[in-house]
MDAnalysis code that builds the backbone (N, CA, C; Angstrom):
import MDAnalysis as mda
import numpy as np

u = mda.Universe.empty(243, n_residues=81, atom_resindex=np.repeat(np.arange(81), 3), trajectory=True)
u.add_TopologyAttr("name", ["N", "CA", "C"] * 81)
u.add_TopologyAttr("resid", np.arange(1, 82))
u.add_TopologyAttr("resname", ["MET", "GLU", "THR", "MET", "ASN", "ARG", "PRO", "GLU", "VAL", "PRO", "PHE", "ARG", "ALA", "GLY", "VAL", "ARG", "GLU", "LYS", "LEU", "ASP", "ARG", "TRP", "LYS", "SER", "VAL", "GLY", "MET", "ALA", "LYS", "ALA", "SER", "SER", "VAL", "LYS", "SER", "SER", "LEU", "ARG", "ASP", "HIS", "PRO", "ALA", "LYS", "TRP", "ALA", "GLY", "ILE", "ALA", "ALA", "GLY", "THR", "GLY", "ILE", "ALA", "LEU", "GLY", "LEU", "THR", "GLY", "ARG", "TYR", "LEU", "ARG", "ARG", "ARG", "ALA", "PHE", "LEU", "ARG", "ASP", "LEU", "PRO", "GLU", "ILE", "VAL", "VAL", "ILE", "GLU", "ALA", "ALA", "CYS"])
u.atoms.positions = np.array([
    [140.281, 107.373, 73.979],
    [139.146, 108.118, 73.490],
    [138.841, 109.222, 74.487],
    [138.645, 110.375, 74.007],
    [138.439, 111.541, 74.860],
    [136.951, 111.780, 75.074],
    [136.574, 112.028, 76.327],
    [135.167, 112.297, 76.606],
    [134.898, 113.782, 76.462],
    [133.713, 114.090, 76.000],
    [133.347, 115.492, 75.807],
    [132.642, 116.005, 77.054],
    [133.023, 117.154, 77.506],
    [132.341, 117.800, 78.621],
    [131.217, 118.655, 78.064],
    [130.026, 118.310, 78.411],
    [128.880, 119.066, 77.912],
    [128.531, 120.162, 78.907],
    [128.212, 121.338, 78.414],
    [127.798, 122.402, 79.332],
    [126.433, 122.058, 79.940],
    [126.176, 122.594, 81.111],
    [124.910, 122.347, 81.799],
    [123.770, 122.947, 80.987],
    [122.807, 122.130, 80.681],
    [121.658, 122.555, 79.879],
    [120.591, 123.070, 80.848],
    [119.928, 124.203, 80.534],
    [118.907, 124.738, 81.431],
    [117.782, 123.736, 81.734],
    [117.439, 122.887, 80.761],
    [116.385, 121.897, 80.981],
    [116.767, 120.962, 82.125],
    [117.995, 120.495, 82.102],
    [118.453, 119.592, 83.156],
    [118.462, 120.293, 84.505],
    [118.829, 121.540, 84.517],
    [118.836, 122.286, 85.774],
    [117.413, 122.396, 86.323],
    [116.451, 122.624, 85.444],
    [115.061, 122.708, 85.865],
    [114.558, 121.388, 86.426],
    [114.973, 120.295, 85.804],
    [114.565, 118.974, 86.271],
    [115.177, 118.704, 87.639],
    [116.429, 119.077, 87.806],
    [117.069, 118.872, 89.109],
    [116.376, 119.680, 90.198],
    [115.972, 120.893, 89.880],
    [115.254, 121.707, 90.867],
    [113.937, 121.043, 91.256],
    [113.223, 120.513, 90.264],
    [111.958, 119.840, 90.548],
    [112.183, 118.596, 91.402],
    [113.212, 117.824, 91.066],
    [113.508, 116.630, 91.847],
    [113.876, 116.983, 93.280],
    [114.651, 118.035, 93.456],
    [115.016, 118.470, 94.805],
    [113.784, 118.915, 95.589],
    [112.877, 119.613, 94.923],
    [111.650, 120.064, 95.578],
    [110.786, 118.865, 95.973],
    [110.643, 117.904, 95.056],
    [109.855, 116.708, 95.358],
    [110.490, 115.914, 96.496],
    [111.805, 115.862, 96.496],
    [112.500, 115.140, 97.552],
    [112.240, 115.778, 98.910],
    [112.285, 117.110, 98.970],
    [112.055, 117.783, 100.247],
    [110.597, 117.615, 100.700],
    [109.666, 117.649, 99.756],
    [108.256, 117.442, 100.103],
    [108.053, 116.013, 100.611],
    [108.673, 115.054, 99.945],
    [108.557, 113.660, 100.366],
    [109.137, 113.426, 101.748],
    [110.268, 114.051, 102.029],
    [110.886, 113.900, 103.348],
    [110.004, 114.522, 104.427],
    [109.378, 115.650, 104.117],
    [108.502, 116.301, 105.087],
    [107.289, 115.415, 105.389],
    [106.725, 114.804, 104.354],
    [105.572, 113.932, 104.560],
    [105.970, 112.675, 105.323],
    [107.149, 112.142, 105.033],
    [107.607, 110.946, 105.742],
    [107.784, 111.237, 107.227],
    [108.306, 112.391, 107.550],
    [108.486, 112.718, 108.960],
    [107.138, 112.939, 109.652],
    [106.153, 113.477, 108.924],
    [104.830, 113.668, 109.534],
    [104.154, 112.320, 109.781],
    [104.375, 111.346, 108.868],
    [103.809, 110.003, 109.070],
    [104.456, 109.348, 110.283],
    [105.762, 109.546, 110.442],
    [106.442, 108.956, 111.596],
    [105.882, 109.508, 112.903],
    [105.648, 110.817, 112.945],
    [105.098, 111.393, 114.170],
    [103.659, 110.935, 114.385],
    [102.889, 110.792, 113.318],
    [101.522, 110.309, 113.435],
    [101.510, 108.862, 113.907],
    [102.479, 108.082, 113.449],
    [102.578, 106.690, 113.861],
    [102.851, 106.592, 115.350],
    [103.682, 107.488, 115.856],
    [103.976, 107.485, 117.291],
    [102.790, 107.990, 118.101],
    [102.048, 108.929, 117.560],
    [100.919, 109.504, 118.296],
    [99.681, 108.611, 118.292],
    [99.440, 107.890, 117.193],
    [98.225, 107.086, 117.039],
    [98.563, 105.677, 116.552],
    [99.200, 104.854, 117.372],
    [99.591, 103.526, 116.891],
    [98.398, 102.602, 116.623],
    [97.327, 102.750, 117.394],
    [96.164, 101.878, 117.193],
    [95.509, 102.145, 115.840],
    [95.479, 103.381, 115.430],
    [94.899, 103.727, 114.132],
    [95.667, 103.033, 113.013],
    [96.994, 103.087, 113.071],
    [97.817, 102.498, 112.022],
    [97.772, 100.975, 112.082],
    [97.640, 100.413, 113.286],
    [97.494, 98.959, 113.394],
    [96.173, 98.519, 112.755],
    [95.117, 99.289, 112.960],
    [93.832, 98.985, 112.344],
    [93.880, 99.088, 110.830],
    [94.564, 100.108, 110.342],
    [94.709, 100.270, 108.888],
    [95.481, 99.094, 108.305],
    [96.565, 98.688, 108.975],
    [97.357, 97.552, 108.490],
    [96.553, 96.264, 108.518],
    [95.803, 96.043, 109.585],
    [94.991, 94.826, 109.689],
    [93.893, 94.813, 108.617],
    [93.228, 95.931, 108.437],
    [92.185, 96.010, 107.421],
    [92.722, 95.787, 106.022],
    [93.880, 96.355, 105.747],
    [94.504, 96.161, 104.435],
    [94.878, 94.703, 104.225],
    [95.416, 94.072, 105.265],
    [95.774, 92.659, 105.163],
    [94.567, 91.776, 104.918],
    [93.487, 92.048, 105.621],
    [92.262, 91.266, 105.426],
    [91.719, 91.471, 104.015],
    [91.710, 92.723, 103.556],
    [91.195, 93.010, 102.207],
    [92.038, 92.319, 101.140],
    [93.354, 92.360, 101.290],
    [94.218, 91.697, 100.310],
    [94.046, 90.187, 100.353],
    [93.894, 89.641, 101.546],
    [93.692, 88.201, 101.678],
    [92.396, 87.741, 101.041],
    [91.323, 88.471, 101.292],
    [90.039, 88.106, 100.701],
    [90.049, 88.258, 99.188],
    [90.709, 89.293, 98.711],
    [90.814, 89.489, 97.261],
    [91.595, 88.343, 96.627],
    [92.678, 87.932, 97.278],
    [93.465, 86.813, 96.770],
    [92.676, 85.517, 96.748],
    [91.917, 85.268, 97.813],
    [91.073, 84.066, 97.845],
    [90.034, 84.091, 96.731],
    [89.429, 85.255, 96.527],
    [88.408, 85.383, 95.484],
    [89.022, 85.116, 94.109],
    [90.185, 85.719, 93.844],
    [90.805, 85.549, 92.534],
    [91.285, 84.115, 92.326],
    [91.803, 83.486, 93.380],
    [92.249, 82.102, 93.259],
    [91.055, 81.179, 92.994],
    [89.964, 81.402, 93.707],
    [88.763, 80.588, 93.516],
    [88.209, 80.780, 92.107],
    [88.224, 82.010, 91.653],
    [87.715, 82.300, 90.313],
    [88.564, 81.621, 89.241],
    [89.889, 81.630, 89.437],
    [90.777, 80.971, 88.479],
    [90.558, 79.458, 88.514],
    [90.329, 78.910, 89.721],
    [90.086, 77.474, 89.844],
    [88.791, 77.085, 89.146],
    [87.746, 77.865, 89.335],
    [86.466, 77.554, 88.717],
    [86.516, 77.681, 87.201],
    [87.367, 78.542, 86.718],
    [87.487, 78.722, 85.279],
    [88.118, 77.488, 84.632],
    [88.954, 76.757, 85.382],
    [89.616, 75.576, 84.833],
    [88.734, 74.338, 84.818],
    [87.611, 74.357, 85.541],
    [86.734, 73.199, 85.571],
    [86.053, 73.021, 84.217],
    [85.876, 71.780, 83.812],
    [85.183, 71.565, 82.536],
    [83.709, 71.943, 82.661],
    [83.163, 72.370, 81.585],
    [81.749, 72.728, 81.583],
    [80.908, 71.456, 81.579],
    [79.771, 71.520, 82.199],
    [78.867, 70.368, 82.243],
    [78.035, 70.385, 80.969],
    [78.071, 69.268, 80.287],
    [77.324, 69.146, 79.045],
    [76.296, 68.036, 79.232],
    [75.066, 68.348, 79.015],
    [73.988, 67.364, 79.128],
    [73.605, 66.923, 77.732],
    [73.698, 65.603, 77.521],
    [73.368, 65.050, 76.219],
    [72.112, 64.200, 76.400],
    [71.095, 64.530, 75.684],
    [69.858, 63.767, 75.727],
    [69.774, 62.911, 74.469],
    [69.476, 61.689, 74.677],
    [69.355, 60.783, 73.528],
    [67.896, 60.342, 73.416],
    [67.359, 60.462, 72.275],
    [65.986, 60.014, 72.049],
    [66.045, 58.674, 71.324],
    [65.332, 57.697, 71.840],
    [65.329, 56.365, 71.220],
    [64.193, 56.235, 70.237],
])
């Protein structure tokens, strides 16, 4: 079976240009974060610790909420004689 060679479509070329531009912007930002990490390690350690604490507390809250949802409801039955 013979494969067809399709000519380059302008739309695809435009998408490739955008992807290349985004890639270069992303690489530039990644390198700036690396330099910031070297310049201010305590700041990034604080951000990581705060994020970890926030995620941990959120997980505890959601787990507790799910546990409480599984408990049976209390039903009070009054009987009159």
